[in-house]
C-alpha positions in Angstrom: 100.2 167.8 85.5 101.5 164.2 85.2 99.3 161.5 86.8 102.0 159.0 87.8 104.9 159.7 90.1 105.8 156.0 90.6 103.9 155.7 93.9 101.7 152.6 94.6 98.6 152.7 96.7 99.5 151.9 100.3 96.3 149.9 100.7 95.8 147.8 97.5 99.3 148.2 95.9 98.0 149.5 92.6 100.1 151.9 90.7 97.2 153.4 88.7 95.8 156.7 89.7 93.2 159.1 88.3 92.9 162.9 88.9 89.8 163.8 91.0 90.5 167.5 91.5 92.8 170.1 89.9 93.7 173.7 90.7 96.5 175.9 89.4 98.6 175.0 92.5 97.9 171.3 93.2 96.0 168.3 92.2 94.4 165.3 93.9 94.8 161.8 92.6 92.8 158.8 93.6 93.8 155.1 93.5 92.0 153.4 90.6 90.3 151.2 93.2 89.2 154.2 95.2 91.2 153.2 98.3 92.9 156.5 99.0 93.6 160.0 97.6 97.1 161.6 97.4 98.3 165.1 96.8 100.1 166.2 93.6 102.9 167.2 93.6 103.8 165.2 96.7 104.7 167.6 99.6 108.3 167.6 100.7 108.6 166.9 104.4 111.0 169.5 105.9 110.3 169.5 109.7 112.7 172.3 110.6 111.6 174.9 108.0 108.4 176.6 107.1 107.1 177.3 103.6 109.4 180.4 103.3 112.5 178.4 104.1 113.1 180.3 107.3 114.5 177.8 109.8 113.8 180.0 112.7 110.0 180.1 112.1 108.4 176.7 112.1 104.7 176.1 111.7 104.0 173.8 114.6 100.2 173.6 114.3 98.0 173.3 111.3 96.2 176.6 110.5 92.7 175.1 110.5 92.6 176.0 114.2 91.2 179.4 115.2 93.2 179.2 118.4 96.1 176.8 117.8 96.4 175.5 121.4 92.7 175.4 122.2 91.8 173.8 118.9 94.4 171.1 119.2 93.5 170.4 122.8 89.9 169.7 121.8 91.0 167.3 119.0 93.4 165.6 121.4 90.8 165.3 124.1 88.4 163.7 121.6 91.0 161.2 120.5 92.0 160.3 124.1 88.4 160.0 125.2 87.6 157.3 122.6 90.9 155.5 123.0 90.5 155.5 126.7 87.5 153.2 126.5 89.9 150.5 125.5 93.0 151.5 127.4 92.2 153.9 130.2 95.8 153.7 131.6 99.3 152.4 131.1 102.3 153.5 129.0 101.4 156.0 126.2 103.5 157.0 123.2 102.5 160.1 121.3 104.1 160.2 117.8 104.4 163.7 116.5 103.8 165.3 119.9 103.1 169.0 119.4 100.7 170.9 121.6 98.1 169.3 123.7 97.8 165.5 123.7 100.8 164.6 125.7 99.9 166.9 128.5 96.3 165.8 128.6 97.4 162.1 128.7 99.6 162.9 131.6 96.8 164.6 133.5 94.5 161.6 132.8 97.2 159.3 134.4 99.1 157.8 131.5 102.8 157.1 131.8 103.8 159.3 128.9 106.5 159.4 126.2 106.5 161.6 123.1 108.6 161.9 120.0 108.7 164.6 117.4 111.3 165.6 114.8 110.9 169.3 115.2 112.9 171.3 117.8 110.0 173.8 118.0 107.4 171.3 119.0 109.6 169.6 121.6 110.7 173.0 123.0 107.1 174.1 123.3 106.2 170.9 125.2 109.2 171.6 127.5 108.7 175.3 128.1 104.9 175.4 128.3 104.0 172.0 129.7 107.2 171.0 131.5 107.4 167.8 129.5 110.5 166.2 128.0 109.7 164.5 124.7 112.4 162.9 122.5 113.6 164.8 119.5 113.9 162.5 116.5 112.1 160.7 113.7 109.9 157.7 114.4 110.8 154.8 114.6 113.6 155.4 117.1 115.7 152.7 118.8 115.4 154.5 122.1 111.8 153.5 122.3 112.4 149.7 122.6 109.9 147.0 121.5 106.5 146.0 122.7 106.6 148.4 125.6 103.5 150.6 125.1 99.8 150.0 126.0 98.6 152.8 123.7 100.2 154.8 120.8 98.6 158.0 119.5 99.1 159.8 116.2 97.0 163.0 116.2 97.0 164.6 112.7 100.3 162.9 111.8 99.5 160.0 109.4 98.4 162.3 106.5 102.0 163.8 106.5 103.8 160.5 106.0 104.9 159.3 102.5 105.1 155.7 103.7 102.2 155.1 106.2 102.7 151.4 106.2 106.3 151.7 107.4 105.3 153.8 110.3 102.2 151.8 111.2 104.3 148.6 111.2 106.9 150.1 113.4 104.2 151.3 115.8 102.7 147.8 116.0 106.1 146.5 117.0 106.0 148.9 120.0 102.6 147.8 121.2 102.0 145.2 123.8 99.6 142.5 123.1 96.0 144.0 123.1 97.7 147.4 122.8 95.8 150.3 121.1 96.8 152.4 118.2 94.7 155.6 118.1 94.7 157.8 114.9 93.1 161.1 114.0 93.2 163.0 110.7 91.2 165.4 108.6 88.5 163.4 106.8 88.2 164.2 103.1 84.6 162.9 103.1 83.5 165.4 105.7 80.7 168.0 105.0 82.9 171.1 105.0 85.2 169.5 102.4 82.1 168.8 100.2 81.0 172.4 100.6 84.4 174.1 100.1 85.9 171.5 97.7 89.5 172.3 96.9 89.4 175.4 99.2 88.7 173.2 102.3 91.3 174.1 105.0 91.9 170.4 105.8 93.5 169.6 102.4 96.7 171.6 103.2 98.4 170.6 99.9 101.9 171.9 101.0 101.9 169.5 104.0 99.5 166.6 103.5 100.7 163.7 101.3 97.4 161.9 101.7 93.8 163.0 101.9 92.5 160.4 104.3 89.0 159.3 105.4 87.9 157.2 108.3 87.6 154.2 105.9 91.1 154.6 104.3 92.6 154.9 107.8 90.8 151.8 108.9 91.9 149.9 105.8 95.5 150.9 106.4 95.3 149.6 110.0 93.6 146.3 108.8 96.3 145.8 106.2 98.9 146.0 109.0 97.1 143.3 111.0 95.2 145.4 113.5 91.6 145.0 114.5 89.3 148.0 114.3 87.9 148.7 117.7 86.0 152.0 117.1 85.5 154.8 114.5 84.1 158.2 115.1 83.9 161.5 113.2 83.9 164.9 114.8 84.5 168.5 113.6 87.7 170.4 112.9 88.3 173.8 114.5 88.1 176.4 111.6 89.8 179.7 111.4 87.0 182.3 110.9 89.2 185.3 111.6 90.7 185.7 108.1 89.4 186.9 104.8 86.6 189.3 104.0 83.9 190.2 106.5 81.3 188.4 104.2 83.4 185.3 104.0 84.0 185.2 107.8 80.3 185.7 108.5 79.3 183.0 105.9 81.8 180.5 107.2 81.0 181.2 110.9 77.2 180.8 110.1 77.8 177.5 108.3 79.8 176.2 111.2 77.3 177.4 113.7 74.4 175.7 111.9 76.2 172.5 111.0 78.4 172.2 114.2 75.6 170.6 116.3 75.0 168.1 113.5 78.8 167.3 113.3 80.6 168.3 110.2 82.3 164.9 110.2 85.6 166.2 108.9 87.8 164.9 111.7 88.2 161.2 111.6 89.2 159.2 114.7 90.0 155.4 114.3 91.0 153.2 117.2 92.6 149.8 116.4 93.8 147.0 118.7 96.7 144.6 118.4 95.4 141.0 118.8 96.8 139.2 121.8 97.5 136.3 119.4 99.4 138.5 116.9 103.1 138.1 117.7 105.9 140.1 116.3 107.5 138.3 113.3 111.0 137.1 113.9 113.7 139.4 112.6 
């Protein structure tokens, strides 16, 4: 498998990469300066189709959750809890709003707006939660500029080929002292170390980047934000598939390590400095 697809590291700008993992289906390549890991081949983002090409069946949630709604709600709650320390109220934008976070934010008291490119996600939010998110790709001119107190991206950044473009656009939507809250599977977590390339959080058909709390923080710093907090929690794993032995082994491992925190869900909170003004167009 070729090592160079012409991509540069979004953190240091290097175009040199080295293979760190290889299977018959995919590879993982790390920036020569060890800033970030990418998936090879790079997944194609097709928001309205699943892996079978069936446009009527869209995978809304990542399959690492044993109960899609419940698992996503827990991850969303963890993200909002940490972000709320810095912005307990105000206008909130959720980028990639599927299940969970937007409704929780509304219940907490935020003035909510959501945007997602998939009809299935927005339809779910409408039918189940009674919400009315925007359908479209971010950034979107309907959102305006410097109008939000907090912007959330819950398991979204790892899907984006150009994270700096999206982060920069998000910063333009933040008010001074506004908060950008990001969560993603953490490649440095314990379960990934145990399961290696079989770790559910890799998702090579969907994740362009294999992020860590440090790589997320460095992306945010590169875009001029200040890191306010970092925290690692545990993903919700699907223990209902595979052989009985594998189910029991995985469930036992999670049960033993869970209280210790597997550390494979990274949450990073960054803040826009009040002195950082949007550059003139």
